[in-house]
N, C-alpha and C positions, 0 to 999 in steps of 0.2 A: 568407569562410568557404565551403568547398566544400559544395555541396548534397548532402544525403544523401537518397536516395529510390529507389523501384523502377526509375526510368528512368536511374539513374546508376550508374557503377561506384564501387568503393570510393574514398574520398577520400584526401587526403594523409595523411602520418603525423600531422600536427597534428589533423586531423579524427578519425582513428581513436583517438588518445589522448584526445581530447575525449569521444568516444563511450564509451570505456572508463571514464573518470572519472565520466561521467554514469550509466553502468550501475551502477557501484559505489555511488554516492550514493543513487540511487533504490531499488535492490534491497535495500541494507542498511536503508534506512528501512522497507521493507515486510516484511523477513524476519528479520534477525539478532537483533533484540531479543526475538523470541519465545523463543529458546533461553535467554535470561537471566531469564525471568519466575520460574522456580523458585528462582532464587538470592535473590530478595527476599521470599519468603514469610515470613521471620522478622520482617518489619516489622509483621505483623498484630498483634503484642503491644505494639507501641511506643506506640499511643494508641488511644483508643476512637473518636475522630471520624473522619469521612471527609475533611473539608476545613474550612477556615476561611473566614469571610465576608470579602469583599473590601472594602478601604477605598475611598475616593473615588479615581477615576482622574485627578484634575486635576493631579497632580504638584505641583512647587513646591520651594522651597528648604527646607533643614533649619532647625532652631531657631537656628543660628549665622548664617543668611543666606547660607551658602555652598551651592553646588550639591550636591544629593544624589548620592552615588556608588553605583552598583550594578554588579554583575558578572553576566555570563551565560556559561554553558558551552555549547560546541558541538563537533561533530566536523568542522565545515567547515574550509576552508583559510584561511591567513592573509590572502589577498587579500579574501575575503568578509568576514572579521572586520573588517579595516581599513575596508572600504566601509561596513559597518553602523555602526561606531563614528563614523566621520567624518561621515556624513550625518545620523545622529540627533543627535549632539552639536552640529552646526552649527545645528540648528533647534530645539533644546531647551536654552536657556541655563541653566535651573535644575536640569538633570540631567546627570550624566556617566556614560555607560555604558562599560564595558570588557569586551571579549570575551576569552575564554580557550579555546584548544583544549584539550580535556580528555582525549580518547581517540578511537580509531576508533569508528565507530557501534556495533559489536558489543560494545564494552567500556564504553560510556557508562553503562549501567544499573548495572553493578557499582561504578563510580566514585561514582555518585549514592548508592547504598546505603551505601557506606562513609562518605561525607560526611554523610548524614543521621544516621547512628549517632553520629558524632563532633561534630555540630553545625557542620560547616564547609561546608554546601551553599551554592551561589550564590543570588543573588536570582532568576535565571531560568535555565532550561535549554531549549535549542533542539533540535528534531529528535527528541524522545522518541517512541518507538513507543507508541501509545495502549494497547496490551494490558498494559503495565506500570503504567499510571497508577493503577488502583485500589489496587494494593499500595503504591505510593509514597504515596498519599493517606492510607493507614492510619496514617502517622506523625503525622497531624494538621497537617502543615506545608504542604500544597498549598492555595493560595488558591482559593476558589470565584469564578470569573469570570463567572458567569451574568448578573449585573446590569451589571457594569462594561463588558462587551464584547458586550452584546446586539445592537447594530447590526452589528458586525463578524461575529458568528456567524451572524446572519440572512442575510448576503450569501453565505455559503458554499454550495457545491453540497449538495443535500439529503442525499446519501449520505455526506457527510463529517461533517455536524453531529452525528449520533447517536454517533459514536465519541468525542466530547469529554465526554460526560455519563456519570456513574455515580452511582446512588442519588440522583438529583436535583441533583447538584452538577456544575458545569462545571469540569473539571480542566485545561483549556488551550485554546489556539486553534490551529487548523490553519494551517501555514505554506504559502506558495507553493512550488511544486516538488514536487507530488504525482505519483504514478504509477498507471497502470492497465494493462490489457491488451486487445488486440483480436485479430482473426483475420488472420493472414498467409496468403496463397495464392500459389502458383507460377503465374505467368501463362502460361509456356510449357507446363506440364502441362495447364492448362485449355484452351489452344488445341488441343493435340493430342487431347484428349478431346472436343472439340466443345462445351465448356461456356462459355457467353458471359460469365459473371460470378460473383462470389462468392455463396455460399448465403445466403438471407435467414432461414431457419429451421433448426432442428436436424434436422427431417425431411428438408429439402432437402440439408443437409450430409451426412447419412447416404447418401442416394442418390448424391450427387456423389462421395463417398469411395469407394463401391463401384465406380463407373465409372472412377475414377482409379487404382484399385489393380491391381497385378499381382504377387501374392505369389510367383510362381515366380521373378521377378527381384528380389524383396525391395524392391519399391516399393509404397507404401501411400498411401491418400488422405488420412489424418488421423493426427495423433499424439496418443495418449492417454498421459499421463504415468504411469509405473510406479514402484514402489518405495514407500518410506515417508518422507515429508517433508511439511512444511507446505505446500509448493507444490501437492502433489496435492490436498489438501482445499480449498485456496484456489482453485485453478483450477476444481475441480468445483462450487464454490458458485455460480458464475455460471450453470451449467445449472440448479441447484436454484432460484435466484431467478427465472430466466426461465420456469420451470414453475410459478411461484406459491408455491414453498416458502419456508421461513424457517429460519435457523440456530437461533434461539431462538424459543420461543412466548411468548404474552402473560403466562404465569406465570413466565417466567424459566428455564424448563427447555429441554432440547434439543428443537428443533422439526423437524429434518430427517428424523426417523423417521416419515414421512407418505406418503400416496399420491403427492404431488408429488416427494418425495425418492426413492421407489422408481422412479418414472418417469424421473427425471433420471439415476439411477445405471444404470438399464437401458439408457439411450441409450449410455453409455460401454461397458457390457459387451457390447452387441450389436455395436458397431463392432469390438471386439477379437475376440470369440469366435464370433459368428454370421456377421457379414459378412466377416470376415478383411480388414477395410479399415484396420486399424491394426497397428503392429508389436507383437509379443509380447515384445520385449526392450527394456530401458530404454536411452535415450540420455543419461541423466544423466551429467554430467561435472564433475570438479573441484569437487564440493560443490554444484553448481547442478543442480536437478532439473527445470528447465523443458523440457529436451530440445531446446534450440536446435540442437545438432549434427545432429539428424535432418532438419531443414529445410535447414540450410546444406549438407548433403551430398546433398540431393535424394533422401533416402530416403522422405520424405513430401511430399505436395503442399499440405497445410494444417496449421497449428499455431496454437494460442492462445498469444500471448507478448506481451512488453512492449517499451518503448523500449530497454531494455538489450540486446535482441537485434539492434538495427539494425546494430551494428558487425560481428558475425560474418556476418550475411546480406549486407551490402555487400561485405565482404572476399571472400566466396565468389562474388560477382557473380551472385547469384540475381536473376532478373527477377521480382520480387514485387510484389504489391499488398497493401493493407491495407483492411479493412472492419470494421464493427461486429460484435461477437460475435453469432451467429445468435439469433433470437428463439425462445422456447420456447412451450409450450402456453398460457401466460398472455398471449401476444401481444406481448411486449416482449423486448428484449435486456437483458443485464445484464453487469456486470464487477465485479471487485474493485478497490478503491481503497486504495493504501498511502499513508499520510500521516506527516508529521513534525509534532509538536506543541510549541508553546511553553508552558511552565508556569511559574507563579510560586511560589516558596517563601516562606513567611511569615517576616518579620523584625520590623521595627517599622513604624508607620503611615506615616512619611515614605518609607521605603525601599519598602514595598509599593505605595504610590501611584505612585512613580516607576517601579517595575518594571511595573506595569499600563500606564502610559503608554507604555513601550517596546514592550510586546506589542501595544498598540493601534496603534502606528505600524507594527509589522511586518505588521499586518493591513490596511493601506491598499493600494489597488490598485497604487500606484506601487512600494512596497517588495515587494509580492507578485510583481509582474511582474519585478522585478530578480532575485528568488530563482528564479523560473521559468527565466529565461534563463541565469542563472549555472550552475544545476544541470542545465540541459537538461531541466527538469521541466515539469509541466503546471500550469495555474492551480488554486488552491484555491477560487476564486470566479469566476463568469462575468465580473465587471467587469474582471478582469485582462486579458481577451482584447483589449480596446480600447486597451491601453497600448502605446506604441511598441516597447518591448523584446520584448513577446510578438508583436506584429505582424511584427517582423523574423524571429522564429523561425518563424512560420507561412509567411512568404514563402520562407525558405531551406530548410525541411524539409517536403516534400510530405506526409509521414505525420502531421505535427503536428495538423492540424485533425481528422483521424479520431480520434486519441487524445483530443483535447479534447472532441469531440462525445460520445464514449463515456462521459465523466464524468457526463452527464445521467442515465444509467441505472445508475450505479455504487453500490456499497455498501462500507462499511469493515468491517473485522473488529469483532466485538462487544467492547466494553470491559468485560470481566469477568475476575476473577482466574483462572478455570478455563479460559480460552481455549486455552492451550498444551496442556493435557491433553486437552481435547475434540478439538482439531485432530489430535493425535497418534493418538488412538483412531480417528478418522474416516479418516485417511489409511491406517492399518493395515488397516481393514476394506474400504476401497475397493480396496486392492491385493489383498486376499483374494478379493473378488468378481471382479476382472478376471482373476485366475488360475483362476477356476472352483471355488474351494474352498468358497464359500458363495454363496447367491443374493443379489441386491441387497437384498431384504427382510431376510434374516438378517444381512447385513453392517450395515445401518443400525440394526437392533435392538440388536446387540451394541455398536456405537459409541455409541448413545444411552444404553444402560445404564451404560457407562463414563463417559460425559460427565456424566450426572446425578449419578453418585457423586462426581465431581470438583466439581460445583457445590455439592453438599451439604457437602463438606469445606471449601469456601470458598477454597481456595488453589490448586487445580490441581496440587498436589504429590503 
């Protein structure tokens, strides 16, 4: 496998295709299901309960003495399905699992909705975006895994655990192969500007960005994403968290309309409007709003981005480095973590116990490491880092360890039905502030009002 990293040129076609596949897998897990949340709001009337209690996870044969057969749905490829089926069935003689490719990641939720309504849902679904879980759970068919998978859940990174819970119920287990984002910086630009290394704080980033910028030749120190998409709010949340802010407060209402939130948004607004250290035009391309072309074309010297950006940056032969996202006024760095979740749909006691046993196996360090390496993703729990498959990824990808270390200070999207609506309102108002139409305080107040209204409605629709 050709090494991908700042000191290497673009890899072979196989490496590039691998990067593209990994980018699609990880980014779809983080983003595409958000757009589908509104489509499943109708499930709210399906049942009053949020979830059902989990049976024993011991597994075992059915009443006939034959192995219990269960199915799972996934958007992964056939090679991964075959590996999971073969390895689980070889070590669990009383259970037979069979994976089925159901749809691409962005269509999976719609398939689940249709299946729940017709009573044809599988025993397990893999890779579900957590933002859709509360609405799926309103069908009363999602098994609460809090007791059965307590040990596996405890092993996860802290910022991942919270996304699995809603109203006291655990709606799934995070799978290996998660994604986050870090700071990319152009080493050549830094050398020319006399800057010895990446910024450690947002204050330092602002000073470096000014030094790196030359607006007359359309070259800027940092890329602030523009437009209206979930990426804009998701990216900005890392600044919010590093300044000590929260997306939601302890009362379950919008929490970003705070002093910390205003300070975080002011950081972005200053980079664009006061410092002229970030472009005023968007580099969003082909439905992707992260602005990777800005860095790949050397229009900017720094950008916050994820592993999916490695392929275009390597293809462009940018001499880049990666570092943790700068720390804010709270004294720590922060990032967003995108996860795929394995959830169990209630059938009968034997099938449910078998399904839980399968998910428990998916949560082992060995299986998690396989999913990490196969999807070119990151570990969902620290114990996966010591597995041979992940060690090989660390050795072959110089960027991997930085992305993995960043998980320690990451947070997942909140698992609430209104998330899509809140994020949309927030990205709209961030864009308005960046264009100078409103102040940061006004922008966050408007976004909070819209977000709290969506929370009160309960569906985000």
